[in-house]
N, C-alpha and C positions, 0 to 999 in steps of 0.2 A: 438542458440535461435532466434525465430522469434519475432520481435517487430513491433507492428502496432497500429495505432490510429483510432478510429471511433467515430462517434457521436452517442449517445444513452443513455439508462437507465441501469445503472451498476446492478440494481436489477434483471434484466432480462437476464443477461449474461449466456450462457451456458459454463461455465469454472469450473475448479476444485475448485478455491478460488476467492473471491472477496476481495478487500482491502477496508477497511472502514476507511475514514478520520475521526477518532474518536476524542473525547476530553478526557482528562486524567481520567475523572470520569468512562468512558466506559458505562454510563448509558443512552446513547442516546442524541440526540440533533437536531439540524437543518441540512438542507442541505443533503449531501450524508449520513451522520450519521443516521439522522431521517428516511430517505428513507429506508436504509438497515434494521434498526430496526423494522420499520412498515412491510416491506416485509417479513422479516424472522419470525416474530411472537413474542409473549411474552416469549417463550422459550430462545430467545437470551438474552433478558433483565435478565432472571433469571440466565443464565450461567454467564453473566457478573458480576452480584451482587455476585455471588459465588467466582468468581476471586477476587473481591474486598475484600471479607471477608477472603479469605485465601492467595493467592499469591501476590496480589497487594493491600494491605491496604491503601497505600498512592496514589493510582492511577498509570496509565502507564505513564512513563516518555517520554517526547518528543524524538523522533527518534526511539524509541523501537516498537517492535511489539509482538502481542500475539494472538494465534488462538483460535476460538470457532467453534462450528458446525454451519452450515448454515441454519438448520432448514427448513423453507418453501421456502427457495431460490432454485434456480437450483443448485447453487453451493454447493458443500459438506462442504466448510469451509468459515468462515469470518476471515480475518486477520486484526485485528484492529491496527492502527498505530496513533500516535499523531504527527501531523506536528507542526512545529514552528509557533508561531503567530506573525506575523511582527507588529500588532497593539500594541503588548506588547513589543516590541524591540528585539523580537527573529528573527534576520535576517541573521543568519549564514547559508550559503548554505550547509555546511557540516552537520548541523542537518537535513536540508530538505532531502539531499541525504541519510541519514541514514534511514529515513523513508522507501525509496524504497529498499535499500539493506537488511535491517533487516526483511522487509516483504517477500523478496525472500528467504531468509535464512529459514524463518518460513515455507514458502511453500514447500521448499525442505525437511524440517524435518518432515512435515505432509503427504508428498507423493502427492503434487499437482503440476502436470506438466504444467497446464494452469492457469494463473493468469490474472484478470482484475483489473486495478488500476483506481481511479479518479485522477483528478488533485489536489493532496494533498496540502493543505494550500492556494490554490487559492481562491478567493471569501471572505469568512467571516474572514479569517485569514490574509487577507491584502497582500498576495504576488502576484505580477504581474503574470499573467498566462505565459508570455514570458520567465520570469525567472524560473517559475516552470517547464516548458517544457524543458529548457536547463539543469537545474539540474537533473530532472527526467530521461531524455533520457541518459545523462551521466552516471548516477549512475547505471541505467539498463545495459547499455553497458559494464561498468566496472565489474558488476557482471557477465555478460555473459562471459567475457574474463577469469575471475577467475574460472568460471565453466568449461570452456574448458581446462584450464591449471592447472589441479588438480595435480601438481607435488611438492607442498609445497612452492612455491614462493608467494610473495604478488604481486598483480596486482592492481594498482590505489588505494592503501590503503586497499584493501579487501584480507584477508588471505584466501587462498583457502580452509582451514579447515572450513570457515564460510559460505560456500554455500549450506550446507544441503546434506542430503543423496540421495535425489531424484533429478534428472536433471529437470530444469525448461525449457520447450520447447517453450512456447508461453507466451509472455506479451502483453496484449492489454490495451491500454489506452483508457478509455471509457470517453467520454467528453461531457459536458452538452450544449455547444453552439458552433457556427461556429467559434467564435474568439479562443476558446480553441483548437478546432480541427485544426484550421490553424496554430496555434502556434507549436503544437506538430507534425503535418505533416512537417512543415518547418524543425524542428529539426531532424526529421527522414530521411529527405532528399529525 
């Protein structure tokens, strides 16, 4: 798996799936969430409302991920994940790591070999971008190792049966400013 970091606008990425740093309601919000909803168009909100009526009446739990269509985005899929909110005391790095690994498993399930991520939980949710970069790069690396080792063993807490049917070949962290880009670039070495 190739892992890279760029500064840019995630709504303009030419990948199979973009990950949305959503809130549990899935009904849009500020930051990345609002930008993705605006760029994808009103159909995205309609699909999210249907998910809430059917599969997720209590909302999407922290650390889990769910796919929708990308609608007007270049990406075919939007994978929504809810990051932990440090401002509410959700400071467990394992919850943050789960956002990345569950999103990649969903990407594998829907057949999305290229995925763009934002800095989930940085910004409004109060996580320091340096910590987000460390956890995100570690989680994606562990997922990549599990994906390479499809022999039934657990790698870094990820069971290889949890990596999805399609191989994820590219993960691109699309970051909103130079500080975030620097943090992710340092983690990627």
